[in-house]
C-alpha positions in Angstrom: 0.0 0.0 0.0 1.4 3.4 -1.0 2.3 5.7 1.8 0.7 9.1 1.8 3.2 12.0 1.5 2.5 14.7 4.2 3.2 18.3 3.8 2.4 21.3 6.1 1.2 23.7 3.3 -1.7 22.4 1.1 -4.0 19.5 0.7 -5.2 17.8 -2.5 -8.5 19.4 -3.7 -7.9 22.6 -1.7 -8.6 25.9 -3.5 -6.0 28.6 -3.0 -5.2 32.1 -4.1 -1.5 32.7 -4.9 0.7 35.3 -6.5 2.7 33.9 -9.5 6.4 34.9 -9.2 8.3 32.9 -11.9 7.7 31.1 -15.2 8.7 27.5 -16.1 8.7 25.6 -19.4 5.2 24.6 -20.6 3.5 27.7 -19.3 3.7 26.7 -15.7 3.6 29.8 -13.4 5.5 29.3 -10.1 4.1 30.6 -6.8 5.5 30.1 -3.3 3.9 29.6 0.1 6.0 30.5 3.1 5.2 29.7 6.7 7.0 28.5 9.9 7.7 25.2 8.2 9.7 26.8 5.3 8.9 27.5 1.7 6.7 25.4 -0.6 6.6 25.6 -4.5 3.2 25.7 -6.3 3.0 25.2 -10.1 -0.1 26.7 -11.9 -0.3 26.1 -15.7 -1.3 29.0 -18.0 -0.4 31.7 -15.5 2.2 34.5 -15.6 4.5 36.2 -13.2 2.6 39.1 -11.6 -0.8 37.5 -11.7 -2.9 36.7 -8.7 -4.7 33.5 -9.4 -7.2 31.1 -7.9 -6.2 27.5 -8.4 -7.2 24.1 -7.1 -4.5 21.6 -5.8 -4.5 18.5 -8.0 -1.4 16.9 -6.7 0.6 17.6 -3.6 4.0 16.1 -2.8 6.3 16.9 0.1 8.1 19.7 -1.7 5.7 21.0 -4.4 2.1 21.0 -5.6 0.6 21.0 -9.1 -2.6 22.9 -9.6 -5.4 23.6 -12.1 -6.0 27.3 -12.9 -9.6 28.3 -12.1 -9.4 32.1 -12.5 -7.0 35.0 -12.9 -8.0 37.4 -10.1 -5.7 40.2 -11.1 -3.4 40.6 -14.1 0.3 41.2 -14.4 1.5 44.8 -15.0 3.0 43.5 -18.3 -0.3 42.6 -19.7 -2.2 45.0 -22.0 -5.9 45.3 -23.1 -7.1 43.4 -26.1 -10.3 43.8 -28.2 -10.9 40.1 -28.2 -13.0 37.8 -25.9 -10.7 35.9 -23.5 -10.8 32.1 -23.9 -8.9 29.3 -22.2 -7.1 28.5 -25.4 -5.2 31.8 -25.4 -4.1 32.4 -21.8 -1.3 34.8 -22.8 -3.1 37.0 -25.3 -2.8 40.1 -23.1 1.0 39.6 -22.9 3.0 41.5 -25.6 4.2 39.0 -28.2 7.8 39.9 -27.7 7.5 39.0 -24.0 5.9 35.7 -25.0 8.9 34.9 -27.2 11.3 35.7 -24.4 9.5 33.3 -22.1 9.4 30.5 -24.7 13.0 30.8 -25.7 14.5 31.1 -22.2 12.5 28.2 -20.7 13.1 25.9 -23.7 16.9 26.4 -23.7 17.0 25.9 -19.9 15.1 22.6 -20.5 17.9 21.3 -22.8 20.5 22.2 -20.2 18.6 20.5 -17.4 17.1 17.4 -19.1 19.2 17.0 -22.2 22.6 17.9 -20.4 23.4 20.2 -23.3 25.6 22.7 -21.5 26.5 24.7 -24.7 22.9 25.1 -25.9 23.5 28.8 -26.6 26.2 27.9 -29.0 23.9 25.6 -30.9 21.0 28.0 -30.9 20.2 29.2 -34.4 17.1 31.4 -34.3 13.6 32.0 -32.9 11.1 32.0 -35.8 8.0 34.1 -35.2 4.6 33.4 -36.6 3.8 35.5 -39.7 0.4 36.2 -38.1 0.0 37.0 -34.4 -3.8 36.9 -34.6 -6.4 34.9 -36.6 -3.8 32.3 -37.5 -5.7 29.0 -36.8 -7.2 27.0 -39.7 -9.5 24.9 -37.5 -11.6 25.5 -34.4 -14.0 23.3 -32.4 -16.9 25.0 -30.6 -18.8 23.0 -28.0 -22.5 23.1 -27.1 -23.4 22.9 -23.5 -26.6 22.9 -21.4 -24.7 24.4 -18.5 -23.3 27.9 -18.7 -21.5 30.3 -16.4 -22.8 33.6 -15.0 -19.7 35.8 -14.7 -21.6 38.4 -12.6 -23.0 35.9 -10.1 -19.9 33.7 -10.5 -21.8 30.5 -10.6 -23.0 27.8 -13.0 -26.5 28.3 -14.6 -28.8 26.2 -16.8 -28.5 27.8 -20.3 -27.9 27.0 -23.9 -24.3 27.8 -24.7 -22.0 27.6 -27.8 -18.3 28.4 -27.4 -15.6 26.8 -25.2 -15.4 25.0 -21.9 -15.1 27.4 -19.0 -11.5 27.4 -17.7 -10.9 24.6 -15.2 -14.2 22.7 -15.9 -15.3 19.8 -18.1 -19.0 20.3 -17.6 -19.6 24.0 -18.0 -19.7 26.0 -21.3 -19.0 29.6 -21.9 -20.6 31.5 -24.9 -18.3 32.9 -27.5 -20.0 36.3 -28.2 -17.3 37.9 -30.3 -13.9 37.4 -32.0 -11.3 35.5 -29.9 -8.4 36.7 -32.0 -7.4 33.1 -32.9 -9.7 32.0 -35.7 -11.7 33.5 -38.6 -13.3 36.8 -37.4 -16.4 36.5 -39.6 -17.1 33.0 -38.2 -16.7 34.0 -34.6 -18.6 37.2 -34.9 -21.6 35.2 -36.3 -21.4 32.3 -33.9 -24.1 33.8 -31.7 -26.5 33.7 -34.7 -25.6 30.0 -35.3 -26.3 29.4 -31.6 -29.7 31.1 -31.8 -30.7 29.1 -34.9 -29.9 25.8 -33.0 -31.6 27.0 -29.9 -34.8 28.0 -31.8 -35.2 24.4 -33.0 -36.1 23.4 -29.4 -33.5 20.6 -29.4 -31.3 20.5 -26.4 -27.5 21.0 -26.2 -25.2 18.4 -24.6 -25.5 18.0 -20.9 -22.1 16.6 -19.9 -22.9 15.3 -16.3 -26.2 13.7 -17.5 -24.5 12.5 -20.8 -27.6 13.5 -22.8 -28.7 16.1 -25.4 -28.7 16.6 -29.1 -26.2 19.4 -30.2 -22.6 18.5 -29.4 -20.0 20.4 -31.5 -19.7 22.9 -34.4 -16.4 22.4 -36.1 -14.9 24.7 -38.8 -11.9 24.2 -41.1 -10.5 27.1 -43.1 -8.3 27.2 -46.2 -5.9 30.1 -46.3 -5.3 29.4 -50.0 -9.0 29.7 -51.1 -10.5 31.4 -48.0 -13.2 28.7 -48.0 -14.8 27.2 -44.9 -15.8 23.6 -44.3 -18.4 23.1 -41.5 -19.2 20.0 -39.4 -22.3 19.9 -37.1 -21.9 17.1 -34.6 -25.1 15.8 -32.9 -26.4 12.6 -31.3 -29.0 10.5 -33.1 -31.6 11.2 -30.5 -33.8 13.9 -32.1 -32.1 13.9 -35.5 -35.4 13.4 -37.3 -36.5 16.8 -36.0 -33.4 18.7 -37.3 -33.6 19.8 -40.9 -30.0 19.5 -42.2 -30.6 21.0 -45.7 -32.4 24.0 -44.0 -29.4 24.5 -41.7 -27.1 24.4 -44.8 -29.2 27.2 -46.4 -29.0 29.2 -43.2 -25.2 29.0 -43.2 -25.2 29.9 -46.9 -27.2 33.1 -46.1 -24.4 34.2 -43.7 -21.2 33.0 -45.4 -22.2 32.8 -49.1 -19.6 31.4 -51.5 -17.0 31.0 -48.7 -18.7 27.7 -47.9 -17.0 24.7 -49.3 -19.3 22.2 -47.7 -21.4 21.1 -44.7 -20.9 17.8 -43.0 -23.0 16.1 -40.3 -21.5 13.7 -37.8 -23.5 11.4 -35.6 -21.8 11.0 -32.2 -23.6 8.9 -29.5 -20.4 8.2 -27.6 -20.5 9.5 -24.0 -16.8 10.5 -24.3 -15.9 14.1 -24.9 -14.6 14.2 -28.5 -16.0 15.3 -31.9 -15.4 12.2 -34.0 -17.2 9.1 -32.6 -15.7 5.7 -32.5 -19.1 4.5 -33.7 -21.6 6.5 -35.8 -21.2 8.1 -39.2 -20.2 11.3 -41.0 -22.2 12.4 -44.1 -22.0 15.2 -46.6 -25.1 17.5 -46.4 -24.0 19.9 -49.1 -20.9 20.8 -51.1 -17.6 19.1 -50.7 -16.1 17.1 -47.9 -12.5 18.5 -48.3 -10.7 21.8 -48.8 -7.4 22.6 -50.4 -4.4 24.2 -48.6 -1.1 25.2 -50.0 2.3 24.8 -48.4 5.5 26.0 -50.1 3.9 25.7 -53.5 2.4 22.3 -53.0 -1.3 21.6 -52.7 -2.9 19.4 -50.0 -6.5 18.2 -49.8 -7.7 18.3 -46.2 -10.7 16.4 -44.9 -12.4 17.2 -41.6 -10.6 14.3 -39.9 -7.1 14.9 -41.5 -4.2 16.0 -39.4 -2.8 19.2 -40.8 -0.7 22.0 -39.3 -3.0 24.4 -37.4 -1.0 27.5 -38.4 -0.2 26.9 -42.0 1.7 30.1 -42.6 4.0 29.4 -39.6 4.2 25.8 -40.8 5.8 27.0 -44.0 8.5 28.6 -41.9 8.9 25.4 -39.9 9.3 23.3 -43.0 11.7 25.8 -44.6 13.9 25.4 -41.6 13.7 21.6 -41.8 14.7 21.9 -45.5 17.6 24.2 -44.6 19.0 21.7 -42.1 18.4 18.6 -44.3 19.9 20.2 -47.4 22.8 21.9 -45.6 24.9 18.9 -46.8 23.0 18.2 -50.0 25.2 15.2 -50.8 23.5 13.3 -48.0 20.1 13.7 -49.6 20.6 13.8 -53.4 20.9 10.3 -54.9 20.3 8.8 -51.5 17.5 7.3 -49.4 16.0 9.7 -46.8 13.9 8.1 -44.1 11.0 10.3 -42.9 9.7 8.7 -39.6 6.3 9.7 -38.0 5.6 11.3 -41.4 1.9 11.9 -41.0 0.4 13.0 -44.3 3.9 13.2 -45.8 4.2 16.9 -46.0 7.9 17.2 -45.1 8.8 14.3 -47.4 7.0 15.8 -50.4 8.6 19.2 -49.9 12.0 17.6 -49.5 11.5 15.4 -52.6 10.6 18.5 -54.6 13.8 20.3 -53.6 16.3 17.4 -54.0 17.7 15.4 -56.9 17.0 11.7 -57.5 16.5 11.0 -53.8 14.2 8.4 -52.5 12.0 9.5 -49.6 10.6 6.7 -47.5 7.8 7.9 -45.2 6.5 5.8 -42.3 3.5 6.4 -40.0 1.2 4.2 -37.9 -2.0 6.0 -39.0 -3.2 4.3 -42.2 -5.5 7.1 -43.2 -2.7 9.6 -43.0 -0.5 7.4 -45.3 -3.4 7.2 -47.8 -3.6 11.0 -47.8 0.2 11.2 -48.2 0.0 9.0 -51.3 -2.9 10.9 -52.8 -1.2 14.3 -52.2 2.1 13.2 -53.7 0.2 11.9 -56.8 -1.7 15.2 -57.0 1.5 17.3 -56.8 3.2 15.1 -59.4 6.1 14.2 -57.0 7.9 11.0 -57.7 10.6 9.1 -55.6 8.3 8.7 -52.6 7.3 5.5 -50.8 4.9 5.5 -47.9 4.3 2.7 -45.4 1.5 2.4 -42.8 3.4 0.8 -39.9 4.6 1.2 -36.4 8.0 2.9 -36.7 9.8 0.5 -34.4 8.4 -2.6 -36.1 9.1 -1.1 -39.6 12.8 -0.7 -38.8 12.9 -4.3 -37.6 11.0 -5.7 -40.6 13.0 -3.7 -43.2 16.7 -4.5 -42.6 17.4 -3.5 -46.2 17.6 0.1 -45.1 20.4 -0.7 -42.6 23.5 1.3 -43.5 21.8 3.0 -46.5 20.3 6.0 -44.7 22.4 9.1 -44.6 19.7 11.5 -43.6 16.8 10.9 -41.1 13.7 13.1 -40.5 12.0 12.6 -37.2 8.6 14.3 -36.3 7.1 12.3 -33.5 4.0 13.0 -31.4 4.1 14.8 -28.1 5.2 11.7 -26.2 8.5 11.7 -28.2 10.3 8.6 -29.4 10.0 5.4 -27.3 13.4 4.3 -26.0 13.3 0.9 -27.9 12.4 2.7 -31.1 15.2 5.3 -30.5 17.7 2.5 -30.2 16.6 1.1 -33.6 16.8 4.6 -35.1 20.3 5.0 -33.7 21.3 1.6 -35.1 20.6 2.8 -38.6 23.8 4.8 -38.2 22.5 7.8 -40.2 25.0 10.6 -40.6 22.5 13.3 -39.9 19.1 13.7 -38.2 16.6 16.5 -38.4 14.4 16.2 -35.4 11.1 18.2 -35.3 9.2 18.3 -32.0 6.0 19.8 -30.7 7.2 18.9 -27.2 10.8 20.1 -26.5 10.7 18.3 -23.1 10.7 14.8 -24.7 13.1 16.1 -27.4 15.6 17.2 -24.7 15.3 13.8 -23.1 16.1 12.2 -26.5 19.0 14.6 -27.0 20.8 13.0 -24.1 20.3 9.5 -25.6 21.6 10.7 -29.0 24.6 12.3 -27.4 25.5 9.0 -25.7 25.2 7.3 -29.1 27.7 9.8 -30.7 25.4 12.4 -32.1 26.2 16.0 -31.6 23.5 18.7 -31.4 24.7 21.1 -34.1 21.8 23.5 -34.5 18.5 24.2 -32.9 15.7 26.6 -33.8 12.4 27.4 -32.2 9.2 28.1 -34.1 6.2 30.0 -32.7 3.4 28.0 -34.1 0.8 29.0 -31.5 1.0 32.6 -30.3 -0.7 33.3 -27.0 -0.1 29.8 -25.7 2.9 28.1 -24.0 3.5 25.8 -27.0 6.6 26.1 -29.1 8.0 23.8 -31.9 11.6 22.9 -32.0 13.8 21.9 -35.0 17.1 20.3 -34.1 20.0 19.1 -36.3 22.1 16.2 -35.0 25.2 15.0 -36.7 27.1 11.8 -36.0 30.5 12.8 -34.7 32.5 10.2 -36.7 30.9 11.5 -39.9 31.9 15.1 -38.9 35.5 14.0 -38.3 35.5 12.1 -41.6 
């Protein structure tokens, strides 16, 4: 039986008010409690130095506690007023963008020193790449319906029809989006209140999370920056579907957005779990198309509602340009060679690299079969040859295809947030590639892997940070590793 750890400062579940004094990687604000027993550290995600916040203790150890942010009671002196509605998905929107960049850079480099044991990280640091658009940069947004809202004046939950985002710190309570949040398409968000009214006037109920019942669940929108078109998806349960006139709803959207509409989809989701795409159920086209087209670095990509695609495409172009720069720095390791693109997703990096190299063979691997199908279709559409895509677990693929052993000079890695599993990393290292370009949406796991790569003889040569998500704590990291013996050779 596990022994409970005692401390003399806080208890799990307790709600506290605390002043945030410092900032740690991942958007964790640091507060401190002092009493006769000493000093105790409290981590509060999505908070900033100078803010007074209300937070609930979720985990309490002997020396520190981790919390969930409930409310910002007073703002930092560094924050400024914004004309947008505040939402949980943009906790730092009031902080000047230059200050956001400072926090992201300093906390990420410190991470590589502490976790990755890279003492000379400043020498390897290349550049901080900013997002071309600070506002209205997202190409997809999911708005949730809820039967429980929040009265900001009374500061309590109320029974009401809402369409917007979950109230910060809750899973059961919605908060109406009444105007532009500054993240997505302004026309869509300014008209969301009309879409809510239309749905409310049908008499059908929104989703009640605690009771796990209701009809309206989500309203999802994808946007193409190439065509400025919008793809809508209304997600409902099947209970009451016969009372909802989908063609009429399509006409209503058309009256607002006109020829910007690429299509309207309807998804049936009877799962009790909180996600837009159901494990059972179906998705159908109500009107128009089921895909939109986006462009990255001159290549076109068809995107369905379920496809994974970079959320900030304009910044993604800068990210991929940096990947190309690192990969092609020594062009002889790419041209007329096999390049392995692991965790390739829809094959975006591989296609862009193939278009810029000569007679190279790009081999892309990803476990998601639908992503690989999209990769093959996109490569065919763009007329790019010299590409092979495999739907397989990366670790198993490396074991089942020994023919690539000793033939890979350049590797591209773009894993999920969890990073590369240790066993898979060992198989990657065993390929003995001269160079690795490692793209990560979670520098914490990348820093961990940097230590493993250093032990295997790989030197961190360059590292760049890319601001894909302004007003959040997230930052993408592109790192170039070179095998020391190949450098010496």
